[in-house]
C-alpha positions, 0 to 999 in steps of 0.5 A: 323104692328104698322102702321096698329094698329095706323091707326085703333086707329085713325079711331076709334078715329074719331067716339069714342073719349071716349070709356068708355062714349060710352060703358056706354051709350050703356049699359044704353040704352040696360038695360033701353030698355029691362026693358021697353020692359019686363014691369019692367019699364014704358015708362016715368020712363024709359025715366027719367032714360035715361036722368038722367043716360046719364047726370051722365055718361057725368058728370063722363066722364068730371070729368075723362077728367079733372083729366087726363088733370091736372095730365099731367101738 
């Protein structure tokens, strides 16, 4: 059973290395998509929010990875 768990983790790791990065980005896309569709945001505002949001999520992910790297030293 342990081998199966390791194999599944490795398979998922090939596509998604940082689960938090993937989940936050997906949540942002869904939230902005529905907001634009329902008319709460305009298309240009939604696009701007996506760009800024993705950059913030990426910056947070890089900072988290750097903290982990320096904590293991």
